[in-house]
PALUM-380121 format. One record per residue (C-alpha): x, y, z. Coordinates in pm, 1 decimal, always signed. Each point is the difference from the previous one (the first is absolute). Layout:
<recs>
px=X, py=Y, pz=Z
...
</recs>
This chain:
<recs>
px=+0.0, py=+0.0, pz=+0.0
px=+152.8, py=+340.0, pz=-95.3
px=+104.9, py=+235.4, pz=+275.4
px=-232.7, py=+291.4, pz=+64.4
px=+153.5, py=+332.0, pz=-98.4
px=-50.7, py=+141.7, pz=+346.7
px=+164.0, py=-288.1, pz=+191.0
px=+349.9, py=+47.1, pz=+141.5
px=+297.3, py=-204.7, pz=-119.8
px=+201.9, py=-186.1, pz=+255.8
px=+325.2, py=+171.1, pz=+105.1
px=+197.2, py=-299.5, pz=-134.5
px=-160.0, py=+29.4, pz=-340.5
px=+73.2, py=+375.5, pz=-15.5
px=+360.7, py=-64.3, pz=+103.3
px=+32.6, py=-276.4, pz=-261.4
px=-140.2, py=+226.0, pz=-274.2
px=+242.5, py=+280.1, pz=+92.5
px=+290.0, py=-246.1, pz=+7.2
px=-95.9, py=-124.5, pz=-349.1
px=-22.3, py=+357.5, pz=-136.3
px=+339.6, py=+93.7, pz=+147.7
px=+162.4, py=-323.5, pz=-121.6
px=-126.7, py=+53.1, pz=-356.0
px=+116.3, py=+364.4, pz=+3.9
px=+349.0, py=-95.3, pz=+125.5
px=+26.9, py=-284.1, pz=-251.4
px=-103.3, py=+233.7, pz=-284.6
px=+248.0, py=+267.9, pz=+111.6
px=+287.7, py=-250.3, pz=+25.0
px=-85.0, py=-152.5, pz=-338.5
px=-11.9, py=+341.6, pz=-167.4
px=+333.2, py=+100.5, pz=+158.8
px=+174.3, py=-324.3, pz=-93.6
px=-135.3, py=-37.3, pz=-352.4
px=-141.6, py=+326.4, pz=-133.4
px=+95.7, py=+335.5, pz=+156.2
px=+254.9, py=+117.4, pz=+254.8
px=+109.9, py=+344.9, pz=+114.2
px=+367.2, py=+93.0, pz=+30.0
px=+172.7, py=+292.4, pz=+169.8
px=+249.7, py=+198.0, pz=-210.0
px=+330.6, py=+34.7, pz=+185.4
px=+276.2, py=+208.2, pz=-152.7
px=+36.5, py=+245.4, pz=-286.7
px=+62.1, py=-237.9, pz=-293.8
px=-340.6, py=+54.0, pz=-164.4
px=-28.9, py=+377.2, pz=+51.2
px=-181.3, py=+194.7, pz=-142.1
px=-237.8, py=-272.6, pz=-117.9
px=-40.8, py=-111.9, pz=+362.0
px=+122.3, py=+158.1, pz=+321.2
px=+159.9, py=-192.0, pz=+284.0
px=-295.1, py=+37.3, pz=+239.2
px=-268.7, py=-126.9, pz=-238.9
px=-176.6, py=-335.4, pz=-15.7
px=-88.1, py=-179.0, pz=-322.2
px=-240.5, py=-277.4, pz=-86.5
px=+152.5, py=-294.7, pz=-187.4
px=-194.9, py=-233.2, pz=-229.5
px=+138.1, py=-349.8, pz=+57.3
px=-206.5, py=-154.1, pz=-281.5
px=+132.4, py=+219.5, pz=-283.4
px=+276.2, py=-229.0, pz=-116.5
px=-212.6, py=-310.8, pz=+20.7
px=-222.0, py=+162.7, pz=-263.1
px=+261.8, py=+164.8, pz=-224.6
px=+375.6, py=+42.5, pz=-42.8
px=+207.8, py=+264.3, pz=+173.8
px=+6.2, py=+321.4, pz=-205.7
px=+258.7, py=+273.0, pz=-38.0
px=-96.7, py=+295.9, pz=+216.4
px=-182.6, py=-205.3, pz=+264.1
px=+80.2, py=+95.2, pz=+359.0
px=+59.4, py=-326.6, pz=+184.3
px=+65.5, py=-117.8, pz=+353.3
px=+244.9, py=-289.0, pz=+16.0
px=+177.3, py=-208.1, pz=+259.7
px=+372.8, py=+68.7, pz=-2.8
px=+170.6, py=-296.8, pz=+162.6
px=+350.4, py=+54.6, pz=+139.0
px=+233.5, py=-205.4, pz=+215.9
px=+198.9, py=+176.0, pz=+269.3
px=+240.8, py=-221.6, pz=+195.5
px=-208.4, py=-308.4, pz=-70.0
px=-325.3, py=+171.7, pz=+101.6
px=-260.8, py=+26.6, pz=-276.5
px=-177.9, py=+335.8, pz=-4.0
px=-312.3, py=+102.2, pz=-192.8
px=-67.6, py=+362.7, pz=-91.1
px=-302.6, py=+124.4, pz=-191.3
px=+115.7, py=+259.5, pz=-253.3
px=-205.7, py=+210.1, pz=-240.2
px=+139.9, py=+97.1, pz=-341.6
px=-104.8, py=+53.5, pz=-360.3
px=+46.9, py=-270.4, pz=-264.1
px=+233.3, py=+132.6, pz=-270.2
px=+131.0, py=-306.4, pz=-184.6
px=-174.1, py=-328.3, pz=-84.7
px=+132.0, py=-351.0, pz=-63.8
px=+227.1, py=-22.0, pz=-304.0
px=+43.2, py=+376.0, pz=-39.6
px=+341.1, py=+166.0, pz=-18.0
px=+14.9, py=+287.2, pz=+249.2
px=+263.4, py=+271.5, pz=+23.1
px=+40.0, py=+333.6, pz=+181.7
px=+195.7, py=+284.3, pz=-164.3
px=+29.3, py=+339.5, pz=+171.6
px=-305.9, py=-86.9, pz=+213.2
px=-211.2, py=-88.9, pz=-305.0
px=-139.2, py=-354.0, pz=-20.9
px=+10.1, py=-189.0, pz=-330.6
px=-185.3, py=-322.5, pz=-75.2
px=+124.6, py=-189.2, pz=-305.7
px=+173.2, py=+320.5, pz=-112.6
px=-312.0, py=+220.9, pz=+27.6
px=-31.7, py=+274.2, pz=+261.5
px=-273.9, py=-72.3, pz=+255.1
px=-253.6, py=+281.8, pz=+40.4
px=-46.2, py=+54.3, pz=+373.9
px=-263.0, py=+268.8, pz=+72.1
px=-15.7, py=-102.1, pz=+368.1
px=+352.1, py=+134.1, pz=+73.9
px=+19.4, py=+333.0, pz=+184.3
px=+107.7, py=+282.4, pz=-237.6
px=+185.8, py=+171.2, pz=+287.8
px=+217.3, py=-310.0, pz=+45.7
px=+60.1, py=-26.4, pz=-375.2
px=+116.3, py=+364.2, pz=-11.4
px=+287.1, py=-56.8, pz=+242.8
px=+330.0, py=+66.8, pz=-181.0
px=+206.4, py=-279.1, pz=+157.5
px=-96.5, py=-351.3, pz=-125.0
px=+75.3, py=-158.7, pz=+342.1
px=-240.4, py=+242.4, pz=+168.2
px=-265.3, py=-88.7, pz=-261.0
px=+25.8, py=-376.0, pz=+18.2
px=+293.1, py=-122.4, pz=+218.1
px=+87.6, py=-265.3, pz=-262.1
px=+45.6, py=+218.5, pz=-308.0
px=+103.9, py=-283.3, pz=-231.0
px=-53.3, py=-373.7, pz=-1.8
px=+140.9, py=-239.4, pz=-256.7
px=-257.5, py=-181.6, pz=-213.8
px=-145.0, py=-316.5, pz=+149.4
px=-274.4, py=-237.2, pz=-105.1
px=-279.6, py=-59.4, pz=+249.8
px=-12.8, py=-378.7, pz=+61.1
px=-312.1, py=-208.1, pz=-62.9
px=-265.7, py=+30.7, pz=+272.1
px=+171.2, py=+314.7, pz=+138.6
px=-68.9, py=+373.7, pz=-10.7
px=+226.0, py=+302.0, pz=+41.1
px=-136.8, py=+249.4, pz=+254.0
px=+96.5, py=+357.0, pz=+86.3
px=-126.4, py=+266.4, pz=+238.3
px=-145.0, py=+320.3, pz=-143.4
px=+242.1, py=+202.5, pz=+214.2
px=+306.7, py=-137.7, pz=-176.9
px=+245.4, py=+195.9, pz=+216.7
px=-118.5, py=-174.6, pz=+317.8
px=-120.9, py=-339.5, pz=-115.5
px=+157.5, py=-334.6, pz=+84.2
px=-122.9, py=-207.6, pz=-293.1
px=+92.3, py=-240.0, pz=-281.7
px=+289.7, py=+223.3, pz=-100.4
px=+164.4, py=-118.1, pz=+323.0
px=-150.1, py=-343.1, pz=+77.0
px=-93.5, py=-113.9, pz=-352.1
px=-328.7, py=-117.4, pz=-149.6
px=-251.0, py=-166.4, pz=+232.2
px=-189.6, py=-322.2, pz=-54.6
px=-364.2, py=+50.3, pz=-98.0
px=-109.1, py=-253.9, pz=+261.5
px=+126.0, py=+238.5, pz=+272.2
px=-254.4, py=+264.7, pz=-103.7
px=-273.7, py=+29.0, pz=+263.8
px=-226.2, py=+206.0, pz=-224.8
px=-64.9, py=+325.0, pz=-186.2
px=-46.5, py=+321.5, pz=+198.1
px=-290.4, py=+186.1, pz=-156.3
px=-123.3, py=+268.1, pz=+240.2
px=+127.4, py=+218.2, pz=+283.9
px=-252.3, py=-37.4, pz=+283.5
px=+158.8, py=+196.8, pz=+285.0
px=-5.9, py=+277.1, pz=+97.9
px=-355.6, py=+58.6, pz=-119.1
px=+82.3, py=+334.8, pz=-160.4
px=+269.5, py=-166.9, pz=-216.1
px=-225.9, py=-269.2, pz=-151.0
px=+95.2, py=-60.3, pz=-365.3
px=+43.2, py=-270.4, pz=-262.7
px=+350.8, py=-114.9, pz=-88.5
</recs>
């Protein structure tokens, strides 16, 4: 017989319903964070002026299950290093510049892919106007190298202060956590990347 709408539920039933609602909400939140979206805090100046060091971005973890990595994508990746036998993991955020099989070179702070200059509208004109190449990009020239299969070459938008593939080499695509696509914090700085 159905319960009358005016009758009270037992305290145990109310508690069980609330537990089920909370458990489903936590499970959904964990699933979304692990498989779909995650926020990351920007630490350091390497992506200025595209992103500032105090901002938070939202990263789409499904992007590269649906399509290949693209030049110009801003990605978060796991940089694995070993220091005295201790394995360390750092999440870094950089822009994809070179793709698998491409020949990349830097001459006087200008990036060339397969001999063609890369157009980079996201670079800060004030940085580009600096007279000294080292103050513009720290690594003013880099000998040509071919990006290995299943790797990408990444660089920060603030080339003068970025620790990137110019120093540590191309990264494996399987180390990419996902594609950063929007700045979400602070609220007044919300914008697409």
